[in-house]
C-alpha positions in Angstrom: 27.5 44.4 -1.9 29.8 43.8 1.0 30.0 40.7 3.2 27.9 42.3 6.0 25.2 43.2 3.6 25.2 39.8 2.0 25.0 38.0 5.4 22.1 40.3 6.5 20.2 39.5 3.3 21.0 35.8 3.8 19.4 35.9 7.3 16.5 37.9 6.0 15.8 35.1 3.6 16.4 32.5 6.3 13.8 34.0 8.6 11.3 34.6 5.8 11.5 30.9 4.9 11.5 29.6 8.5 8.4 31.7 9.3 6.6 30.3 6.3 7.2 26.7 7.5 6.3 27.6 11.1 3.0 28.9 9.7 2.4 25.5 8.1 3.4 23.7 11.3 0.8 25.8 13.2 -1.9 24.1 11.0 -1.0 20.6 12.1 -2.7 18.5 14.6 -0.6 17.3 17.6 -0.5 13.9 16.0 1.0 15.3 12.8 3.4 17.6 14.7 4.9 14.8 16.7 4.5 12.0 14.1 7.8 10.1 13.7 8.6 10.0 10.0 12.1 8.7 9.9 13.9 11.9 8.9 17.0 13.0 10.7 15.0 14.4 13.7 11.9 12.2 13.2 9.1 14.8 13.6 8.2 18.2 12.5 8.4 19.5 16.1 11.8 17.9 16.7 13.2 19.3 13.4 12.0 22.8 14.1 13.6 22.7 17.6 16.8 21.3 16.2 17.0 24.1 13.6 16.4 26.8 16.3 18.8 25.1 18.7 21.6 24.8 16.2 21.2 28.5 15.3 21.4 29.4 19.0 24.5 27.1 19.4 26.4 28.8 16.7 25.8 32.1 18.3 27.1 30.7 21.6 30.3 29.5 19.8 30.9 32.9 18.3 30.8 34.4 21.8 33.3 31.8 23.0 30.7 29.9 25.0 30.1 26.2 25.1 27.2 25.5 22.8 24.4 23.3 24.1 21.4 21.8 22.3 17.9 22.7 23.4 15.6 19.8 24.6 12.6 19.3 22.3 10.5 18.4 25.3 10.8 22.0 26.4 8.9 23.1 23.3 5.5 21.3 23.3 3.8 23.6 20.9 4.6 25.5 17.7 3.8 28.7 19.6 6.5 27.9 22.2 9.0 27.3 19.3 8.0 30.5 17.5 8.3 32.6 20.7 11.8 31.3 21.6 13.0 31.5 18.0 12.0 35.2 17.9 14.5 35.8 20.7 17.2 33.7 18.8 16.5 35.8 15.7 16.7 39.1 17.7 20.0 38.1 19.1 21.3 37.0 15.7 20.2 40.2 14.0 21.9 42.2 16.8 25.1 40.2 16.4 25.1 40.8 12.6 24.5 44.5 13.1 27.7 44.7 15.2 29.9 43.1 12.5 32.3 44.8 10.1 34.2 43.4 7.2 37.2 43.1 9.5 35.4 41.3 12.4 33.9 38.8 10.0 37.5 37.8 8.9 38.7 37.0 12.4 39.5 33.4 13.2 37.1 31.8 15.7 37.9 28.5 17.4 35.1 26.2 18.6 34.6 22.7 19.9 31.7 20.7 18.5 29.6 18.3 20.6 31.9 15.4 19.7 34.8 17.2 21.3 36.5 18.1 18.0 38.1 21.6 17.8 38.1 23.7 14.6 39.1 27.2 13.6 37.6 29.1 10.8 37.0 32.8 9.8 33.8 34.0 11.5 32.0 34.7 8.2 32.3 31.1 7.2 30.6 30.0 10.4 27.9 32.7 10.0 26.8 31.2 6.7 26.2 27.8 8.3 22.9 28.4 10.1 20.9 29.5 7.0 22.5 26.7 5.0 21.7 24.2 7.7 18.1 25.4 8.0 17.7 25.1 4.2 18.6 21.4 4.5 16.1 20.8 7.3 13.3 22.8 5.6 13.8 20.3 2.7 13.1 17.5 5.3 10.1 19.5 6.6 8.8 19.8 3.0 9.0 16.0 2.6 7.2 15.4 5.9 4.5 17.8 5.0 4.1 16.1 1.6 3.9 12.7 3.2 1.0 14.0 5.3 -0.6 15.7 2.3 -0.2 19.1 4.0 0.3 22.0 1.5 3.4 24.0 2.0 5.0 26.9 0.3 8.1 27.0 -1.9 11.0 28.5 0.1 13.9 28.6 -2.3 15.9 31.8 -2.2 14.7 32.9 -5.6 11.1 32.8 -4.3 12.2 35.2 -1.5 13.8 37.6 -4.0 10.7 37.5 -6.2 8.5 38.2 -3.2 10.8 40.9 -1.9 10.9 42.7 -5.3 7.1 42.5 -5.6 7.2 40.5 -8.8 5.5 37.5 -7.3 3.8 37.1 -3.9 4.2 33.7 -2.3 
């Protein structure tokens, strides 16, 4: 498997897992969706918007644009998050489809929101959004558990078992 294939598979897993957690969020009451729970982004809604926003920001950086965070207030429902994220996913998949082993090795320089500038090979940045989302899905799982809301397992092995037909989750 080459790097392009690996990254495509990684994003397939990422979107599989994200959609499972969006489906859980769709079952929440507004009170549960916006309940402040003390995690890094406080609520389920704010965490989902942060995940989507960060993924979008990385894409902006790769294109040499200034990355900007989305405002959670602009996404009052899970449906609004799901709709916007579908566009982020479409753009990401198109970006990945354009990549080659060579383009993924090119150095990309970006500046983070703190004004710090860094340079890394593109592929190292491309693995960041799925890794970041895994972290925040862990926080979502904790929030769901604190509210006694059932939620699926979303570890990558679950994705591979589901994809291979050995176990449906």
